[in-house]
C-alpha positions in Angstrom: 0.0 0.0 0.0 2.7 2.4 -1.0 0.5 4.9 -2.6 -2.0 5.4 0.3 -1.5 8.0 2.9 -1.4 6.8 6.5 -4.1 8.1 8.8 -3.9 8.3 12.6 -1.0 9.5 14.7 1.0 11.1 11.8 -1.9 13.3 10.9 -2.4 14.4 14.5 1.2 15.8 14.5 0.8 17.8 11.3 -0.2 21.3 12.3 -0.3 22.6 8.7 2.6 25.1 8.9 4.8 25.7 5.9 8.4 24.8 6.6 9.9 26.2 3.3 7.9 28.5 1.1 8.8 27.5 -2.5 6.5 30.0 -4.3 9.3 32.3 -5.4 11.6 29.7 -6.8 10.5 29.9 -10.4 10.7 27.4 -13.3 14.2 26.1 -12.5 17.0 25.3 -14.9 16.1 23.9 -18.3 18.4 21.9 -20.6 18.0 24.7 -23.2 19.6 27.1 -20.7 22.7 25.0 -20.5 23.3 24.8 -24.2 22.6 28.4 -25.2 19.2 28.0 -26.8 17.0 31.1 -26.2 20.0 33.0 -25.0 18.8 36.1 -26.8 15.4 36.0 -25.0 16.9 36.2 -21.5 16.7 39.4 -19.6 20.3 40.1 -18.6 19.9 43.8 -17.8 20.3 43.4 -14.1 23.2 41.0 -14.2 26.6 42.7 -14.0 28.8 41.6 -17.0 32.3 40.2 -16.2 35.3 39.6 -18.5 37.0 36.7 -16.9 40.0 36.9 -19.3 40.8 40.4 -18.0 40.3 39.3 -14.4 42.8 36.5 -14.7 45.4 38.6 -16.5 47.7 37.3 -19.2 48.2 33.7 -20.5 50.9 33.0 -18.0 48.7 33.9 -15.0 45.8 31.8 -16.4 48.1 28.8 -16.8 49.3 29.3 -13.2 45.7 29.2 -12.0 44.9 26.1 -14.1 48.0 24.3 -12.9 47.3 25.3 -9.3 43.8 23.9 -9.6 45.1 20.7 -11.1 47.7 20.2 -8.4 45.1 20.7 -5.7 42.7 18.2 -7.3 45.6 15.7 -7.7 46.5 16.2 -4.0 43.0 15.5 -2.9 42.8 12.4 -5.1 46.1 11.2 -3.7 44.8 11.5 -0.2 41.8 9.4 -1.1 44.1 6.7 -2.7 46.4 6.6 0.4 43.4 6.3 2.8 41.8 3.6 0.7 45.2 1.7 0.5 45.6 1.9 4.3 42.0 0.6 4.7 42.8 -2.4 2.5 46.0 -3.0 4.4 44.1 -2.9 7.7 41.5 -5.4 6.4 44.3 -7.7 5.2 46.0 -7.5 8.5 42.8 -8.3 10.4 42.0 -11.3 8.1 45.6 -12.6 8.4 46.0 -13.0 4.6 
């Protein structure tokens, strides 16, 4: 009876208050928004425009940002690999293999 609503004690606890008002959320994100369809129909008058290439500077600075991000991601991945390896070693030690 998965589709039926339970009656009884659960209904007695429901006081009808709204926990999170979702009326102002809007339509949400559509697939067409991701791939640029209807881009000319959007209202972008209130959105400040940024030029990311100018913010990051020249090509050398952009490459430094990219390599720094890559190093950070590889460091986090290495930590996961080491922790997983230690976990496997611990399991092997417990099972006396």
